[in-house]
Each structure stands twice: as C-alpha cells, then as structure tokens.
Backbone bond lengths (Angstrom), bond angles and torsions (degrees), N, CA, C in turn:
res aa  C-N    CA-C-N  psi(-1)  N-CA   C-N-CA  omega(-1)  CA-C   N-CA-C  phi
1 M - - - 1.394 - - 1.498 113.23 -
2 N 1.293 112.91 121.73 1.458 117.19 174.53 1.487 121.61 -78.94
3 N 1.354 113.50 -24.31 1.439 119.36 176.01 1.516 114.54 -95.37
4 P 1.212 123.59 108.74 1.516 125.33 -179.65 1.515 115.56 -63.27
5 L 1.344 116.35 -18.33 1.420 119.07 176.52 1.543 114.02 -73.06
6 L 1.328 118.02 -15.29 1.392 123.37 177.10 1.552 113.84 -84.91
7 L 1.338 117.31 -6.61 1.468 118.52 178.03 1.515 107.27 -74.37
8 P 1.327 119.87 132.69 1.443 122.20 -177.33 1.514 118.23 -52.01
9 P 1.238 121.12 -44.12 1.517 117.87 176.52 1.576 112.82 -63.13
10 I 1.291 119.28 -41.46 1.350 123.77 -178.61 1.501 109.96 -67.45
11 A 1.308 118.10 -46.41 1.440 127.44 -177.95 1.572 107.90 -60.51
12 F 1.371 117.43 -42.98 1.453 124.56 -179.33 1.561 108.49 -63.41
13 A 1.408 115.45 -45.17 1.479 117.98 -179.49 1.494 112.06 -66.21
14 V 1.239 118.54 -35.92 1.430 124.86 -175.23 1.611 103.97 -67.64
15 L 1.354 116.40 -55.41 1.448 118.92 176.33 1.452 116.76 -59.69
16 F 1.307 117.04 -39.86 1.514 118.64 177.16 1.506 110.90 -60.91
17 L 1.379 118.13 -40.28 1.478 119.60 -176.72 1.626 106.83 -74.34
18 A 1.279 117.14 -31.50 1.425 120.01 174.91 1.536 111.44 -60.95
19 V 1.335 114.89 -48.68 1.461 121.62 -177.17 1.493 106.46 -68.94
20 L 1.265 121.22 -40.49 1.454 120.74 176.02 1.549 114.98 -59.29
21 A 1.355 113.07 -42.23 1.403 116.87 179.76 1.601 110.59 -70.56
22 L 1.304 119.29 -38.71 1.442 122.29 175.45 1.576 113.11 -63.13
23 S 1.388 113.93 -32.96 1.424 114.39 178.96 1.444 112.55 -73.90
24 F 1.368 116.45 -35.27 1.459 121.98 175.08 1.463 112.08 -61.40
25 V 1.362 121.07 -44.36 1.471 125.60 178.94 1.478 108.72 -65.49
26 L 1.291 121.69 -48.48 1.498 124.29 -171.24 1.661 106.82 -70.86
27 S 1.352 111.61 -30.02 1.575 108.11 178.60 1.427 110.69 -72.12
28 R 1.322 121.53 -22.21 1.565 123.39 178.87 1.582 105.09 -75.82
29 L 1.283 117.28 -26.94 1.525 120.11 -174.28 1.660 108.94 -88.74
30 S 1.253 116.06 -17.65 1.506 116.23 -173.03 1.501 111.15 -76.04
31 I 1.251 115.55 160.04 1.426 124.12 -176.26 1.428 110.06 -89.70
32 K 1.454 113.09 122.49 1.501 117.84 -175.48 1.547 109.34 -92.16
33 P 1.347 121.00 142.49 1.504 119.84 -179.57 1.507 103.40 -74.24
34 T 1.446 112.03 146.36 1.436 116.61 176.99 1.500 113.81 -91.24
35 G 1.218 117.36 -24.85 1.500 117.91 177.92 1.571 109.47 -172.51
36 R 1.299 114.25 170.82 1.504 118.06 179.94 1.460 108.71 -107.31
37 S 1.241 118.10 130.80 1.475 125.45 174.58 1.466 108.21 -104.78
38 A 1.373 118.83 164.62 1.461 124.74 -179.03 1.537 107.30 -64.74
39 E 1.315 122.48 -31.22 1.450 124.92 -179.22 1.504 110.72 -71.59
40 S 1.325 119.48 -31.49 1.427 122.17 -177.38 1.527 113.51 -68.02
41 L 1.341 115.64 -20.07 1.426 122.08 -177.54 1.585 112.04 -89.20
42 E 1.356 113.42 -15.18 1.392 117.56 -178.68 1.556 115.96 -78.09
43 P 1.370 117.50 149.68 1.462 113.16 179.67 1.448 113.02 -75.11
44 Y 1.352 116.39 145.90 1.448 118.98 179.79 1.484 110.37 -85.73
45 A 1.390 114.86 122.47 1.517 117.30 176.65 1.604 109.85 -134.09
46 C 1.313 113.92 48.35 1.502 115.24 177.20 1.468 114.15 62.82
47 G 1.278 119.58 28.73 1.491 123.76 178.19 1.440 114.59 90.55
48 E 1.365 119.32 1.35 1.445 119.44 -176.56 1.649 104.71 -103.83
49 D 1.366 105.40 149.86 1.413 111.27 175.04 1.514 115.50 -77.70
50 V 1.343 115.53 128.05 1.494 119.88 -174.86 1.524 108.03 -91.12
51 K 1.291 116.13 121.73 1.520 120.05 -176.98 1.584 109.43 -77.19
52 N 1.356 112.75 -48.81 1.461 116.31 -179.50 1.571 110.67 -122.61
53 H 1.227 114.96 95.40 1.532 118.77 -175.38 1.489 112.45 -92.98
54 M 1.299 121.02 11.42 1.455 125.05 177.88 1.555 109.27 -102.52
55 I 1.323 116.94 39.87 1.475 114.72 179.81 1.500 109.80 -78.72
56 Q 1.275 118.34 138.62 1.419 124.12 176.57 1.466 109.87 -104.07
57 P 1.279 113.22 123.05 1.588 120.69 -174.93 1.542 104.26 -72.86
58 D 1.441 114.94 143.82 1.485 117.68 177.60 1.496 102.46 -106.90
59 Y 1.385 113.20 129.39 1.434 122.76 179.60 1.584 108.33 -104.27
60 G 1.307 118.64 17.23 1.470 119.68 -179.74 1.510 112.30 -63.55
61 Q 1.331 119.77 -38.85 1.402 122.95 -178.63 1.486 112.75 -75.42
62 F 1.342 117.61 -25.31 1.505 122.97 -179.66 1.546 114.14 -71.80
63 L 1.368 118.57 -31.41 1.404 122.98 -172.71 1.486 111.21 -59.99
64 P 1.319 121.17 -53.04 1.442 119.14 179.82 1.580 113.15 -57.34
65 F 1.348 119.63 -37.02 1.437 120.33 -179.06 1.561 109.43 -70.94
66 A 1.304 115.76 -35.84 1.521 115.93 179.70 1.462 108.43 -71.18
67 F 1.405 122.42 -37.33 1.422 123.96 179.26 1.542 109.52 -66.85
68 F 1.354 116.04 -43.97 1.445 120.25 174.30 1.461 113.10 -54.83
69 F 1.331 118.00 -51.93 1.516 124.88 174.05 1.482 114.76 -48.17
70 T 1.421 112.44 -52.47 1.480 117.23 179.33 1.528 116.20 -62.31
71 V 1.322 114.42 -45.05 1.429 119.11 176.81 1.512 114.47 -60.72
72 L 1.219 116.46 -44.11 1.475 120.39 -176.66 1.572 109.68 -68.30
73 H 1.351 116.16 -33.39 1.515 118.24 176.72 1.541 109.64 -74.80
74 V 1.229 119.42 -32.81 1.459 119.05 -179.01 1.620 105.38 -73.61
75 I 1.357 114.50 -35.60 1.500 115.79 178.30 1.513 110.14 -63.63
76 A 1.364 115.05 -44.09 1.451 116.85 -178.64 1.595 109.33 -65.03
77 L 1.249 116.48 -36.10 1.498 118.66 179.34 1.439 111.25 -67.93
78 V 1.292 123.33 -43.09 1.435 126.74 174.09 1.440 112.99 -58.53
79 A 1.435 115.64 -53.96 1.441 124.51 -169.92 1.619 107.11 -63.82
80 T 1.314 120.26 -38.20 1.398 120.99 -174.94 1.493 116.48 -90.90
81 T 1.386 115.31 -2.74 1.446 117.69 173.65 1.412 115.66 -109.21
82 I 1.400 119.77 17.15 1.466 119.70 175.01 1.514 108.38 -75.10
83 P 1.309 117.02 126.78 1.430 120.17 175.42 1.393 113.50 -72.28
84 V 1.402 120.05 134.06 1.335 127.71 -168.87 1.545 106.43 -71.51
85 A 1.305 120.34 -31.43 1.471 126.55 -178.26 1.458 113.79 -75.77
86 A 1.418 118.05 -7.39 1.386 124.05 -170.68 1.574 110.81 -72.04
87 G 1.316 117.65 -23.65 1.405 121.43 -179.80 1.481 112.19 95.51
88 A 1.375 112.94 -176.72 1.479 117.95 -176.79 1.457 112.61 -66.15
89 G 1.332 121.97 -32.68 1.393 124.35 -177.20 1.550 111.27 -56.55
90 A 1.200 118.48 -39.08 1.471 121.10 -178.54 1.463 111.16 -70.36
91 F 1.317 116.54 -32.19 1.496 120.31 -178.23 1.600 107.64 -75.40
92 V 1.440 117.69 -40.04 1.375 118.71 175.15 1.557 112.56 -61.13
93 I 1.270 118.72 -42.06 1.482 120.92 179.72 1.469 109.45 -65.29
94 A 1.379 120.61 -40.64 1.434 120.50 179.89 1.510 105.94 -71.55
95 G 1.293 122.66 -35.74 1.555 117.20 175.70 1.362 114.84 -61.30
96 V 1.451 118.96 -44.12 1.531 123.53 170.02 1.480 113.36 -52.78
97 Y 1.333 117.80 -44.58 1.410 121.37 178.64 1.568 114.24 -63.21
98 L 1.258 114.31 -42.97 1.490 123.11 -178.76 1.598 101.98 -66.16
99 A 1.212 117.48 -49.26 1.552 120.52 -178.45 1.550 109.74 -55.47
100 C 1.231 114.61 -45.13 1.522 119.64 179.38 1.522 110.03 -62.56
101 A 1.298 115.11 -43.19 1.488 120.75 -175.49 1.607 105.39 -67.42
102 V 1.270 117.61 -45.87 1.577 117.83 179.24 1.533 104.87 -64.51
103 L 1.258 126.36 -41.40 1.374 122.91 179.20 1.556 112.38 -61.67
104 G 1.336 114.64 -41.27 1.542 120.68 176.33 1.549 109.43 -63.92
105 L 1.233 120.62 -40.72 1.507 122.81 174.23 1.456 107.77 -64.66
106 Y 1.295 122.32 -43.28 1.543 119.81 178.71 1.555 113.70 -61.45
107 V 1.343 113.99 -38.70 1.451 119.49 178.31 1.493 108.47 -66.51
108 L 1.262 118.39 -39.69 1.492 122.48 -176.00 1.569 107.89 -65.35
109 Y 1.324 119.92 -41.73 1.455 119.78 -178.52 1.461 117.91 -98.23
110 A 1.398 116.36 4.13 1.495 119.86 177.26 1.514 105.05 -78.66
111 R 1.298 114.86 129.81 1.492 116.91 170.72 1.453 115.09 -127.57
C-alpha cells in the first residue's frame, strides 16, 4: 500500500480525531438548559396525567423475532458466499448448516 492513510489503524485514528473535533465544535453550538423546573421532570404523555409512570416494558415477545431475524441473515450470508469453485463439499457443509438453522427455528417456534 502506497498510501499510509489506508492502513486500518491510521484510518481509525484519523476518523476518531475528526469525530472528536466535530463533537467538540457541535457541543459549543448546542443549547444548554438554564434550569430544571418541576414540569421538566414529569413524564411526557401527550398532555395527560400519568398515574403509574414506572411501567417496565416486557421484551419476552421480542426475543424470538430478534433471534429469527439474526439466524435468517446469517443463513443468507452463508448461502450467498459459498464459492462456486469449492466443489460439492462446500455445498454439503452449507446444506447441513442450513438444515440445522431450519431445525433451530422450528424448535424456537414450536409450542
């Protein structure tokens, strides 16, 4: 590589310093709060009074969808990056991987 800026550590350091400088400049331009009022500590609920504002969200139904999304994207990545010149062995290994992923998704959604 002829250009040293293309080396990953140097590129990371340059971009990190650029983001740090941009953050410093933009923090000077931002509006600073002058004080806290009693209304600023209240939860915002479209003008309505909130009786119980300590509600804890339940992410129990989110986990299967997140797992499904992740597994399907990994399957797509593996299936689309199989080199054609690798031969039949790579396709067999990818097929076994895909079958295991489908079995895992079946177990996830079987009730």
